[in-house]
C-alpha positions as CSV (number, residue, x, y, z in Angstrom):
1,M,152.6,-17.1,50.0
2,E,153.8,-13.7,50.8
3,K,154.6,-11.6,47.9
4,K,156.8,-8.5,47.8
5,S,155.8,-4.9,47.8
6,S,156.2,-2.6,45.3
7,P,159.7,-0.9,45.1
8,A,158.2,2.6,45.9
9,P,154.8,4.2,47.2
10,K,152.8,5.4,44.3
11,G,149.2,6.1,43.5
12,A,147.2,7.1,40.2
13,S,149.1,4.7,38.3
14,A,148.1,2.3,35.4
15,G,148.6,-1.3,35.7
16,A,148.5,-4.3,33.1
17,A,149.4,-7.8,32.8
18,A,151.5,-9.4,29.7
19,N,153.5,-12.6,29.1
20,G,153.0,-13.8,33.0
21,K,154.2,-10.5,34.2
22,I,152.4,-7.3,36.1
23,Y,153.5,-3.8,35.2
24,L,153.1,-0.6,37.0
25,F,153.2,2.6,35.1
26,A,153.6,6.2,35.8
27,G,151.3,7.5,38.2
28,S,152.3,10.1,41.4
29,D,154.7,9.8,44.0
30,D,155.7,12.0,46.7
31,S,157.9,14.3,44.2
32,G,154.9,14.5,41.7
33,S,154.2,12.9,38.3
34,S,156.2,9.7,38.1
35,S,157.9,8.1,34.9
36,S,159.0,4.8,36.4
37,T,157.8,1.5,34.9
38,L,158.1,-1.7,37.2
39,E,157.3,-5.2,36.7
40,F,156.2,-7.8,39.1
41,D,157.1,-11.5,38.2
42,P,154.6,-13.6,40.6
43,T,156.7,-16.5,39.8
44,T,159.8,-15.6,41.3
45,N,158.2,-12.8,43.8
46,A,160.3,-10.1,42.5
47,W,160.1,-6.5,41.3
48,A,162.3,-5.0,38.5
49,S,162.5,-1.5,37.1
50,K,162.0,-1.2,33.3
51,A,162.6,1.6,30.8
52,V,161.0,4.7,32.0
53,I,157.8,5.7,30.2
54,P,158.6,8.9,28.1
55,T,155.8,11.0,29.3
56,P,155.5,11.1,33.1
57,R,151.9,11.6,34.0
58,R,149.0,10.9,36.8
59,F,146.0,8.8,36.0
60,P,146.6,7.3,32.9
61,V,144.9,3.9,31.7
62,A,146.7,0.9,30.3
63,A,145.5,-2.3,28.2
64,T,147.4,-5.1,26.5
65,A,146.9,-6.1,22.8
66,N,148.8,-8.4,20.9
67,N,151.2,-8.9,23.8
68,K,151.9,-5.0,23.8
69,I,150.9,-2.6,26.6
70,Y,149.5,0.8,25.9
71,V,149.4,3.6,28.2
72,I,146.7,6.2,27.4
73,G,146.1,9.7,28.7
74,G,146.3,10.9,32.1
75,N,147.6,14.5,33.4
76,N,150.8,16.1,34.4
77,A,149.4,18.1,37.2
78,S,147.3,19.7,34.6
79,P,145.7,19.7,31.9
80,A,144.8,16.3,30.3
81,V,146.9,15.1,27.7
82,A,146.2,12.7,24.7
83,T,149.1,10.8,24.9
84,N,149.5,7.4,23.8
85,E,152.8,5.2,24.2
86,Q,153.4,1.5,23.5
87,F,155.5,-0.7,25.8
88,D,157.2,-3.7,24.6
89,P,157.9,-6.0,27.6
90,V,160.0,-8.2,25.7
91,G,162.2,-5.6,24.3
92,N,161.9,-3.4,27.2
93,S,161.2,-0.6,24.8
94,W,158.5,2.4,24.3
95,V,157.0,3.8,20.8
96,S,154.9,6.9,20.6
97,K,151.4,5.9,19.0
98,A,148.5,8.0,17.6
99,P,147.1,10.0,20.4
100,L,143.7,10.1,21.6
101,P,141.3,12.2,19.7
102,S,140.7,14.4,22.8
103,A,142.9,14.5,26.0
104,R,141.5,12.7,28.8
105,T,142.7,11.9,32.3
106,G,140.7,9.5,34.9
107,A,139.2,7.5,32.1
108,A,138.3,3.9,32.2
109,C,139.9,1.4,29.7
110,A,139.2,-2.3,28.5
111,E,140.8,-4.5,25.8
112,F,138.4,-6.6,23.9
113,N,139.6,-8.8,20.6
114,N,142.7,-6.8,20.4
115,I,140.8,-3.3,20.2
116,I,141.3,-1.0,23.2
117,Y,138.3,0.9,24.4
118,V,138.7,4.2,26.5
119,F,135.6,5.4,28.3
120,G,134.6,8.7,30.0
121,G,137.3,10.6,31.7
122,L,137.7,14.5,32.4
123,N,138.8,17.0,30.0
124,S,137.7,20.4,31.7
125,S,134.2,18.5,32.2
126,V,133.5,15.0,33.0
127,Q,132.7,13.2,29.4
128,N,130.5,10.5,28.0
129,T,132.6,9.9,25.1
130,V,133.9,6.3,23.9
131,F,137.2,5.9,21.6
132,A,138.5,2.8,20.2
133,Y,142.2,2.2,19.3
134,D,143.1,-0.1,16.7
135,P,146.9,-0.9,17.6
136,V,147.5,-3.0,14.1
137,G,146.2,0.0,12.2
138,D,147.3,2.9,14.8
139,S,144.2,4.4,14.2
140,W,141.3,5.6,16.6
141,S,137.4,5.6,16.1
142,T,134.6,7.3,18.0
143,K,131.8,4.9,19.4
144,A,128.2,5.3,20.7
145,I,128.6,7.4,23.7
146,M,128.2,6.3,27.2
147,P,124.9,6.8,28.8
148,T,126.6,8.5,32.0
149,A,129.2,10.8,32.0
150,R,131.7,10.1,34.6
151,Q,135.5,10.0,35.4
152,N,137.3,7.4,37.7
153,A,135.1,4.5,36.9
154,I,136.6,1.0,36.1
155,A,136.0,-1.0,32.8
156,V,136.1,-4.7,33.3
157,V,135.4,-7.5,30.1
158,A,133.0,-10.2,31.0
159,N,131.1,-12.6,28.6
160,N,131.8,-10.8,25.6
161,K,131.0,-7.3,27.0
162,I,132.4,-4.5,28.9
163,Y,131.0,-3.1,32.1
164,V,131.8,0.4,33.3
165,I,131.5,0.3,36.9
166,G,131.3,3.2,39.3
167,G,133.0,6.5,39.0
168,D,132.4,10.1,40.1
169,L,131.2,13.5,38.9
170,N,134.0,15.8,39.3
171,N,135.6,14.3,42.7
172,A,132.2,15.2,44.5
173,T,129.7,12.3,44.2
174,A,130.4,8.7,43.7
175,L,128.3,6.5,41.5
176,S,127.0,3.1,41.9
177,T,126.2,3.2,38.2
178,V,126.7,0.1,36.1
179,E,126.6,0.4,32.3
180,E,127.2,-2.5,29.6
181,Y,128.9,-1.8,26.5
182,D,128.5,-4.1,23.5
183,P,131.3,-3.8,21.3
184,T,129.9,-5.9,18.7
185,G,126.7,-4.2,18.6
186,N,128.2,-0.6,19.6
187,S,125.3,-0.4,21.9
188,W,124.8,0.4,25.8
189,Q,122.1,-0.7,28.3
190,S,121.9,0.0,31.9
191,R,122.4,-2.9,34.5
192,T,122.0,-3.2,38.0
193,P,123.7,-1.0,40.2
194,M,126.6,-1.7,43.0
195,L,125.4,-2.0,46.3
196,T,128.2,0.6,47.1
197,P,128.8,3.9,45.1
198,R,132.4,4.1,44.6
199,S,135.1,5.6,42.6
200,E,138.8,4.8,42.0
201,M,138.7,1.3,42.5
202,F,140.5,-1.9,41.6
203,G,138.6,-4.5,39.7
204,G,138.9,-7.7,37.4
205,M,137.0,-10.7,36.1
206,V,137.7,-14.1,37.1
207,N,135.6,-16.9,36.0
208,G,133.0,-14.8,34.4
209,K,132.5,-12.6,37.7
210,V,133.4,-9.3,37.9
211,Y,135.0,-8.1,41.0
212,A,134.9,-4.2,42.5
213,I,137.4,-3.8,45.2
214,G,137.6,-1.1,47.4
215,G,137.9,2.8,46.0
216,Q,136.6,5.9,47.2
217,M,133.3,7.4,48.5
218,F,132.1,10.6,49.6
219,R,130.4,11.7,52.7
220,S,127.3,13.7,52.9
221,D,129.4,16.5,53.9
222,G,131.5,16.2,50.7
223,A,134.8,14.6,52.3
224,Q,136.3,11.6,51.0
225,A,136.1,8.1,52.9
226,I,138.0,4.9,51.4
227,T,136.6,1.5,51.5
228,A,137.8,-2.1,51.6
229,V,134.5,-3.5,50.2
230,V,134.5,-6.0,47.8
231,E,131.3,-6.6,45.5
232,V,130.8,-9.3,42.9
233,Y,128.7,-9.1,39.7
234,D,127.3,-11.9,38.1
235,S,126.6,-10.6,34.5
236,G,124.4,-13.8,33.8
237,N,121.8,-12.8,35.9
238,N,122.6,-9.4,36.5
239,T,123.1,-9.4,40.4
240,W,125.4,-7.9,42.9
241,T,126.5,-9.8,45.9
242,S,129.2,-9.1,48.8
243,G,132.4,-10.6,48.6
244,T,135.5,-11.0,51.1
245,S,136.9,-7.3,52.1
246,M,140.7,-6.5,51.1
247,P,142.8,-6.2,54.1
248,T,143.9,-2.6,53.3
249,A,141.3,-0.2,52.2
250,R,142.8,1.8,49.3
251,Y,141.9,3.9,46.1
252,N,143.5,5.3,43.2
253,G,145.7,2.4,42.6
254,A,146.5,-0.3,39.8
255,F,145.2,-3.4,39.1
256,A,145.5,-6.3,36.6
257,T,144.7,-9.8,36.4
258,L,146.8,-12.8,35.9
259,N,146.3,-16.4,36.0
260,N,142.7,-16.1,37.6
261,T,144.3,-13.8,40.6
262,I,143.3,-10.1,40.7
263,Y,146.3,-7.9,41.8
264,A,145.5,-4.8,43.6
265,Y,148.9,-2.9,44.0
266,S,150.0,0.6,45.3
267,G,147.3,3.5,45.6
268,S,146.5,5.8,48.4
269,T,145.2,4.9,51.9
270,L,144.1,8.0,53.5
271,S,141.3,9.8,52.1
272,G,141.6,13.4,50.7
273,S,145.4,13.5,51.4
274,I,148.2,13.8,49.1
275,G,151.5,12.1,49.6
276,F,150.5,9.1,51.8
277,Y,151.2,6.6,48.8
278,S,151.3,2.9,49.3
279,V,153.6,0.2,48.7
280,V,150.8,-2.2,49.3
281,N,150.5,-5.3,47.0
282,E,147.5,-7.6,47.7
283,A,146.2,-10.7,45.4
284,F,142.9,-11.8,45.1
285,S,142.1,-15.4,44.5
286,P,138.1,-16.0,44.0
287,A,138.5,-19.5,43.8
288,N,139.9,-19.5,47.5
289,E,137.7,-16.4,48.4
290,A,140.8,-15.1,50.1
291,L,142.8,-11.8,50.0
292,F,146.4,-12.5,50.5
293,Y,148.4,-10.0,51.8
294,I,151.7,-9.1,49.7
295,H,153.0,-6.1,52.0
296,T,151.3,-3.9,54.2
297,K,153.8,-1.1,54.9
298,N,153.0,2.4,53.7
Protein backbone atom coordinates (compact mmCIF):
# COMPACT_ATOMS: atom_id res chain seq x y z
CA MET A 1 0.00 0.00 0.00
CA GLU A 2 1.36 3.43 -0.92
CA LYS A 3 1.40 5.83 2.00
CA LYS A 4 1.36 9.58 1.98
CA SER A 5 4.50 11.71 1.85
CA SER A 6 5.28 14.17 4.63
CA PRO A 7 3.72 17.63 4.11
CA ALA A 8 7.03 19.48 3.78
CA PRO A 9 10.65 18.61 2.98
CA LYS A 10 12.76 18.43 6.12
CA GLY A 11 16.05 17.08 7.41
CA ALA A 12 17.89 16.87 10.74
CA SER A 13 14.56 16.09 12.45
CA ALA A 14 13.72 13.76 15.33
CA GLY A 15 11.19 10.93 15.11
CA ALA A 16 9.22 8.88 17.61
CA ALA A 17 6.12 6.69 17.84
CA ALA A 18 3.31 6.90 20.38
CA ASN A 19 -0.31 5.73 20.57
CA GLY A 20 -0.21 4.14 17.14
CA LYS A 21 1.09 7.27 15.40
CA ILE A 22 4.44 8.41 14.02
CA TYR A 23 5.77 11.90 14.83
CA LEU A 24 8.27 14.18 13.09
CA PHE A 25 9.71 17.01 15.19
CA ALA A 26 11.63 20.19 14.36
CA GLY A 27 14.73 19.88 12.13
CA SER A 28 15.72 21.96 9.10
CA ASP A 29 13.74 23.17 6.13
CA ASP A 30 14.68 25.56 3.36
CA SER A 31 14.12 28.56 5.65
CA GLY A 32 16.30 27.31 8.55
CA SER A 33 15.47 25.63 11.86
CA SER A 34 11.91 24.31 11.96
CA SER A 35 9.35 24.42 14.77
CA SER A 36 6.82 22.10 13.16
CA THR A 37 5.33 18.96 14.69
CA LEU A 38 3.85 16.50 12.20
CA GLU A 39 1.82 13.38 12.96
CA PHE A 40 1.39 10.43 10.60
CA ASP A 41 -1.39 7.88 11.12
CA PRO A 42 -0.53 4.65 9.24
CA THR A 43 -4.10 3.43 9.62
CA THR A 44 -5.72 6.36 7.81
CA ASN A 45 -2.64 7.15 5.70
CA ALA A 46 -2.81 10.80 6.66
CA TRP A 47 -0.54 13.51 8.06
CA ALA A 48 -1.67 16.22 10.44
CA SER A 49 0.03 19.31 11.84
CA LYS A 50 0.21 19.48 15.62
CA ALA A 51 1.26 22.09 18.18
CA VAL A 52 4.58 23.63 17.21
CA ILE A 53 7.60 22.80 19.33
CA PRO A 54 8.46 25.74 21.65
CA THR A 55 12.16 25.70 20.69
CA PRO A 56 12.94 25.40 16.96
CA ARG A 57 16.10 23.38 16.43
CA ARG A 58 18.05 21.03 14.21
CA PHE A 59 19.51 17.63 15.10
CA PRO A 60 17.53 17.01 18.31
CA VAL A 61 16.76 13.48 19.48
CA ALA A 62 13.43 12.09 20.63
CA ALA A 63 12.13 9.15 22.65
CA THR A 64 8.82 8.00 24.08
CA ALA A 65 8.33 7.17 27.76
CA ASN A 66 5.05 6.76 29.63
CA ASN A 67 3.14 7.75 26.47
CA LYS A 68 4.83 11.14 26.29
CA ILE A 69 7.53 12.11 23.79
CA TYR A 70 10.65 13.98 24.85
CA VAL A 71 12.57 16.07 22.30
CA ILE A 72 16.06 16.71 23.61
CA GLY A 73 19.08 18.81 22.62
CA GLY A 74 19.92 19.92 19.10
CA ASN A 75 21.06 23.30 17.82
CA ASN A 76 19.63 26.42 16.28
CA ALA A 77 22.37 27.03 13.71
CA SER A 78 24.86 27.22 16.60
CA PRO A 79 25.62 26.39 19.37
CA ALA A 80 24.21 23.18 20.87
CA VAL A 81 21.31 23.48 23.31
CA ALA A 82 20.35 21.52 26.43
CA THR A 83 16.61 21.97 25.91
CA ASN A 84 14.25 19.13 26.89
CA GLU A 85 10.59 19.52 25.92
CA GLN A 86 7.78 17.02 26.48
CA PHE A 87 5.02 16.50 23.93
CA ASP A 88 1.69 15.01 24.97
CA PRO A 89 0.17 13.40 21.84
CA VAL A 90 -3.26 13.12 23.45
CA GLY A 91 -3.46 16.69 24.68
CA ASN A 92 -1.44 18.08 21.74
CA SER A 93 0.57 20.19 24.15
CA TRP A 94 4.17 20.94 25.14
CA VAL A 95 5.82 21.34 28.55
CA SER A 96 9.42 22.29 29.31
CA LYS A 97 11.34 19.75 31.37
CA ALA A 98 14.71 19.54 33.11
CA PRO A 99 17.43 20.34 30.56
CA LEU A 100 20.34 18.11 29.74
CA PRO A 101 23.26 18.44 32.17
CA SER A 102 25.30 19.70 29.21
CA ALA A 103 24.17 20.91 25.78
CA ARG A 104 24.30 18.34 22.96
CA THR A 105 23.50 18.24 19.27
CA GLY A 106 23.66 15.20 17.00
CA ALA A 107 23.44 12.77 19.92
CA ALA A 108 21.94 9.26 19.87
CA CYS A 109 18.94 8.42 22.02
CA ALA A 110 16.98 5.38 23.22
CA GLU A 111 14.37 4.53 25.84
CA PHE A 112 14.67 1.49 28.09
CA ASN A 113 12.29 0.74 30.99
CA ASN A 114 10.89 4.29 30.81
CA ILE A 115 14.35 5.85 31.21
CA ILE A 116 15.71 7.88 28.28
CA TYR A 117 19.42 7.59 27.48
CA VAL A 118 21.33 10.21 25.48
CA PHE A 119 24.67 9.12 24.05
CA GLY A 120 27.55 11.27 22.81
CA GLY A 121 26.87 14.10 20.39
CA LEU A 122 28.63 17.39 19.85
CA ASN A 123 29.29 20.37 22.09
CA SER A 124 32.33 22.21 20.72
CA SER A 125 33.92 18.76 20.38
CA VAL A 126 32.61 15.21 19.93
CA GLN A 127 31.47 13.73 23.27
CA ASN A 128 31.45 10.30 24.93
CA THR A 129 29.08 11.16 27.77
CA VAL A 130 25.93 9.23 28.63
CA PHE A 131 23.03 10.96 30.36
CA ALA A 132 19.93 9.18 31.67
CA TYR A 133 16.62 10.99 32.10
CA ASP A 134 13.91 9.85 34.51
CA PRO A 135 10.62 11.42 33.35
CA VAL A 136 8.85 10.60 36.62
CA GLY A 137 11.36 12.51 38.72
CA ASP A 138 12.17 14.98 35.91
CA SER A 139 15.85 14.43 36.69
CA TRP A 140 19.09 13.51 34.94
CA SER A 141 21.97 11.29 36.01
CA THR A 142 25.34 10.56 34.44
CA LYS A 143 26.22 7.02 33.41
CA ALA A 144 29.38 5.16 32.36
CA ILE A 145 31.05 6.96 29.49
CA MET A 146 30.80 5.51 26.01
CA PRO A 147 34.11 3.96 24.87
CA THR A 148 34.06 5.83 21.55
CA ALA A 149 33.24 9.54 21.43
CA ARG A 150 31.05 10.30 18.40
CA GLN A 151 28.14 12.24 16.97
CA ASN A 152 25.38 11.32 14.53
CA ALA A 153 25.19 7.68 15.66
CA ILE A 154 21.96 5.74 16.18
CA ALA A 155 20.94 3.94 19.38
CA VAL A 156 18.66 0.90 19.20
CA VAL A 157 17.32 -1.32 22.00
CA ALA A 158 17.42 -5.09 21.48
CA ASN A 159 17.32 -7.94 23.98
CA ASN A 160 17.58 -5.64 27.02
CA LYS A 161 20.70 -3.87 25.75
CA ILE A 162 21.22 -0.61 23.88
CA TYR A 163 23.39 -0.67 20.77
CA VAL A 164 25.09 2.56 19.74
CA ILE A 165 25.98 2.19 16.09
CA GLY A 166 28.10 4.14 13.62
CA GLY A 167 28.34 7.91 13.75
CA ASP A 168 31.19 10.20 12.82
CA LEU A 169 33.98 12.36 14.13
CA ASN A 170 33.35 16.03 13.36
CA ASN A 171 31.66 15.30 10.03
CA ALA A 172 34.89 13.92 8.60
CA THR A 173 35.25 10.24 9.44
CA ALA A 174 32.31 7.82 9.39
CA LEU A 175 32.49 4.96 11.88
CA SER A 176 31.49 1.31 11.75
CA THR A 177 31.80 1.08 15.54
CA VAL A 178 29.17 -0.85 17.51
CA GLU A 179 29.12 -0.67 21.29
CA GLU A 180 26.65 -2.38 23.59
CA TYR A 181 25.41 -0.64 26.70
CA ASP A 182 23.87 -2.64 29.54
CA PRO A 183 21.47 -0.28 31.38
CA THR A 184 21.14 -2.69 34.29
CA GLY A 185 24.87 -3.09 34.90
CA ASN A 186 25.81 0.39 33.62
CA SER A 187 28.60 -1.17 31.56
CA TRP A 188 29.88 -1.26 27.99
CA GLN A 189 31.39 -3.79 25.64
CA SER A 190 32.52 -3.61 22.03
CA ARG A 191 30.66 -5.67 19.46
CA THR A 192 31.24 -6.62 15.84
CA PRO A 193 31.45 -3.47 13.66
CA MET A 194 29.02 -2.73 10.85
CA LEU A 195 29.99 -3.88 7.39
CA THR A 196 29.76 -0.29 6.07
CA PRO A 197 30.96 2.75 8.07
CA ARG A 198 28.12 5.29 8.19
CA SER A 199 26.60 8.16 10.13
CA GLU A 200 23.19 9.88 10.25
CA MET A 201 21.41 6.61 9.54
CA PHE A 202 17.86 5.45 10.05
CA GLY A 203 17.41 2.45 12.33
CA GLY A 204 15.18 0.22 14.39
CA MET A 205 14.64 -3.18 15.95
CA VAL A 206 12.14 -5.80 14.83
CA ASN A 207 11.96 -9.36 16.18
CA GLY A 208 15.23 -8.97 18.05
CA LYS A 209 17.22 -7.87 14.99
CA VAL A 210 18.74 -4.41 14.66
CA TYR A 211 18.51 -2.64 11.29
CA ALA A 212 20.96 0.09 10.23
CA ILE A 213 19.48 1.83 7.19
CA GLY A 214 20.98 4.31 4.73
CA GLY A 215 23.14 7.15 6.00
CA GLN A 216 26.20 9.00 4.80
CA MET A 217 29.80 7.98 4.28
CA PHE A 218 32.94 10.00 3.62
CA ARG A 219 35.14 9.36 0.60
CA SER A 220 38.93 9.30 0.80
CA ASP A 221 38.98 12.94 -0.36
CA GLY A 222 36.73 13.89 2.56
CA ALA A 223 33.61 14.47 0.46
CA GLN A 224 30.26 13.09 1.63
CA ALA A 225 28.47 10.25 -0.13
CA ILE A 226 25.02 8.94 0.70
CA THR A 227 24.02 5.29 0.65
CA ALA A 228 20.91 3.10 0.52
CA VAL A 229 22.61 0.13 2.16
CA VAL A 230 20.75 -1.83 4.85
CA GLU A 231 22.60 -4.05 7.31
CA VAL A 232 21.12 -6.35 9.93
CA TYR A 233 22.68 -7.09 13.32
CA ASP A 234 21.92 -10.27 15.26
CA SER A 235 22.90 -9.58 18.86
CA GLY A 236 22.54 -13.27 19.72
CA ASN A 237 25.50 -14.32 17.60
CA ASN A 238 27.10 -10.86 17.26
CA THR A 239 27.03 -10.87 13.45
CA TRP A 240 26.04 -8.49 10.64
CA THR A 241 24.44 -9.43 7.32
CA SER A 242 23.36 -7.39 4.31
CA GLY A 243 19.66 -6.65 3.88
CA THR A 244 17.37 -5.21 1.21
CA SER A 245 18.54 -1.73 0.19
CA MET A 246 16.19 1.19 0.79
CA PRO A 247 14.73 2.58 -2.46
CA THR A 248 15.82 6.17 -1.81
CA ALA A 249 19.32 6.77 -0.47
CA ARG A 250 19.08 9.35 2.33
CA TYR A 251 20.69 10.55 5.53
CA ASN A 252 19.87 12.87 8.47
CA GLY A 253 16.17 12.04 8.48
CA ALA A 254 13.87 10.74 11.22
CA PHE A 255 12.91 7.19 12.07
CA ALA A 256 10.58 5.27 14.35
CA THR A 257 9.32 1.71 14.73
CA LEU A 258 5.63 0.88 15.00
CA ASN A 259 3.92 -2.52 14.75
CA ASN A 260 7.07 -4.30 13.55
CA THR A 261 7.58 -1.78 10.77
CA ILE A 262 10.46 0.70 10.60
CA TYR A 263 9.54 4.09 9.19
CA ALA A 264 12.31 6.18 7.60
CA TYR A 265 11.01 9.61 6.71
CA SER A 266 12.35 12.88 5.36
CA GLY A 267 16.11 13.55 5.33
CA SER A 268 18.56 14.67 2.67
CA THR A 269 18.92 13.00 -0.71
CA LEU A 270 21.98 14.89 -1.97
CA SER A 271 25.28 14.65 -0.13
CA GLY A 272 27.02 17.80 0.96
CA SER A 273 24.02 19.97 0.04
CA ILE A 274 21.86 22.35 2.01
CA GLY A 275 18.27 22.82 0.92
CA PHE A 276 17.79 19.47 -0.77
CA TYR A 277 15.48 18.05 1.84
CA SER A 278 13.04 15.29 1.10
CA VAL A 279 9.43 14.37 1.70
CA VAL A 280 10.23 10.73 0.99
CA ASN A 281 8.70 8.37 3.55
CA GLU A 282 9.50 4.67 3.27
CA ALA A 283 8.51 1.82 5.55
CA PHE A 284 10.48 -1.38 6.02
CA SER A 285 8.76 -4.61 6.98
CA PRO A 286 11.42 -7.20 7.88
CA ALA A 287 8.77 -9.93 7.82
CA ASN A 288 8.36 -9.32 4.09
CA GLU A 289 11.99 -8.31 3.52
CA ALA A 290 10.72 -5.44 1.42
CA LEU A 291 10.76 -1.67 1.50
CA PHE A 292 7.51 -0.06 0.42
CA TYR A 293 7.55 3.31 -1.29
CA ILE A 294 5.47 5.86 0.51
CA HIS A 295 6.52 8.73 -1.70
CA THR A 296 9.52 9.63 -3.83
CA LYS A 297 9.11 13.35 -4.41
CA ASN A 298 12.00 15.58 -3.36
